[in-house]
C-alpha atoms as an extended CHARMM CRD file, in Angstrom:
* protein
*
        53  EXT
         1         1  MET       CA            141.2070000000      191.2160000000       80.0320000000  PROA      1               0.0000000000
         2         2  ASN       CA            140.9090000000      194.8270000000       81.1340000000  PROA      2               0.0000000000
         3         3  VAL       CA            138.2280000000      193.8670000000       83.6180000000  PROA      3               0.0000000000
         4         4  LEU       CA            140.8000000000      191.8710000000       85.6260000000  PROA      4               0.0000000000
         5         5  LEU       CA            142.6900000000      195.0670000000       86.2350000000  PROA      5               0.0000000000
         6         6  PHE       CA            139.5360000000      196.3040000000       88.0090000000  PROA      6               0.0000000000
         7         7  LEU       CA            138.3600000000      193.0760000000       89.7190000000  PROA      7               0.0000000000
         8         8  ILE       CA            141.6600000000      191.9540000000       91.2880000000  PROA      8               0.0000000000
         9         9  PRO       CA            142.1490000000      195.1400000000       93.3670000000  PROA      9               0.0000000000
        10        10  VAL       CA            138.4240000000      195.1330000000       94.3210000000  PROA      10              0.0000000000
        11        11  ALA       CA            138.7180000000      191.5110000000       95.5390000000  PROA      11              0.0000000000
        12        12  LEU       CA            141.8840000000      192.2690000000       97.4750000000  PROA      12              0.0000000000
        13        13  PHE       CA            140.2470000000      195.3390000000       99.1040000000  PROA      13              0.0000000000
        14        14  LEU       CA            137.1120000000      193.3590000000      100.0820000000  PROA      14              0.0000000000
        15        15  GLY       CA            139.3120000000      190.5550000000      101.5010000000  PROA      15              0.0000000000
        16        16  GLY       CA            141.3140000000      193.0650000000      103.5280000000  PROA      16              0.0000000000
        17        17  LEU       CA            138.1090000000      194.7000000000      104.7000000000  PROA      17              0.0000000000
        18        18  GLY       CA            136.8040000000      191.3070000000      105.8840000000  PROA      18              0.0000000000
        19        19  LEU       CA            140.0900000000      190.6160000000      107.6540000000  PROA      19              0.0000000000
        20        20  ALA       CA            140.0370000000      193.9800000000      109.3510000000  PROA      20              0.0000000000
        21        21  ALA       CA            136.4400000000      193.3710000000      110.5480000000  PROA      21              0.0000000000
        22        22  PHE       CA            137.4260000000      190.0180000000      111.9140000000  PROA      22              0.0000000000
        23        23  LEU       CA            140.4610000000      191.3510000000      113.7540000000  PROA      23              0.0000000000
        24        24  TRP       CA            138.3310000000      194.2060000000      115.1660000000  PROA      24              0.0000000000
        25        25  SER       CA            135.8280000000      191.6790000000      116.4830000000  PROA      25              0.0000000000
        26        26  LEU       CA            138.6230000000      189.7340000000      118.1390000000  PROA      26              0.0000000000
        27        27  LYS       CA            140.0160000000      192.8380000000      119.7580000000  PROA      27              0.0000000000
        28        28  SER       CA            136.6760000000      194.0730000000      121.0210000000  PROA      28              0.0000000000
        29        29  GLY       CA            135.8730000000      190.7860000000      122.8510000000  PROA      29              0.0000000000
        30        30  GLN       CA            133.1060000000      189.3430000000      120.6440000000  PROA      30              0.0000000000
        31        31  TYR       CA            134.3380000000      185.7980000000      121.2140000000  PROA      31              0.0000000000
        32        32  GLU       CA            135.0470000000      185.8660000000      124.9550000000  PROA      32              0.0000000000
        33        33  ASP       CA            131.7980000000      184.1600000000      126.2070000000  PROA      33              0.0000000000
        34        34  LEU       CA            131.2530000000      181.2580000000      123.8700000000  PROA      34              0.0000000000
        35        35  GLU       CA            129.0940000000      179.2230000000      126.1690000000  PROA      35              0.0000000000
        36        36  GLY       CA            126.9790000000      182.0710000000      127.6230000000  PROA      36              0.0000000000
        37        37  ALA       CA            124.3800000000      182.1120000000      124.8510000000  PROA      37              0.0000000000
        38        38  ALA       CA            124.0980000000      178.3240000000      124.8470000000  PROA      38              0.0000000000
        39        39  ASN       CA            123.4730000000      178.2670000000      128.6040000000  PROA      39              0.0000000000
        40        40  ARG       CA            121.1860000000      181.2980000000      128.6640000000  PROA      40              0.0000000000
        41        41  ILE       CA            118.3630000000      179.3580000000      126.8920000000  PROA      41              0.0000000000
        42        42  LEU       CA            118.4110000000      176.8260000000      129.7890000000  PROA      42              0.0000000000
        43        43  ILE       CA            117.8390000000      179.4700000000      132.5150000000  PROA      43              0.0000000000
        44        44  ASP       CA            114.1920000000      179.5730000000      133.5930000000  PROA      44              0.0000000000
        45        45  ASP       CA            113.3500000000      183.1750000000      134.2530000000  PROA      45              0.0000000000
        46        46  ASP       CA            109.5850000000      182.9620000000      134.4390000000  PROA      46              0.0000000000
        47        47  ASP       CA            109.1460000000      185.4450000000      137.2730000000  PROA      47              0.0000000000
        48        48  ASP       CA            105.9650000000      186.8710000000      135.8700000000  PROA      48              0.0000000000
        49        49  PRO       CA            102.8650000000      184.6940000000      135.7060000000  PROA      49              0.0000000000
        50        50  PRO       CA            101.4910000000      184.1660000000      132.2360000000  PROA      50              0.0000000000
        51        51  SER       CA             98.7760000000      186.5980000000      131.3200000000  PROA      51              0.0000000000
        52        52  ASP       CA             95.4160000000      185.3480000000      130.2300000000  PROA      52              0.0000000000
        53        53  ARG       CA             94.3450000000      186.6670000000      126.9220000000  PROA      53              0.0000000000
């Protein structure tokens, strides 16, 4: 039973830390370009000819 006095605050702290990290990522613009990475794979940027090995 004494371990609950330790685990409950640790769980609340880790949950708050995760929430703070999520809010920081929202504020810093991590989710602004949701389709950029999906479209970037379709762009053909083969400017250099393939090298023969």
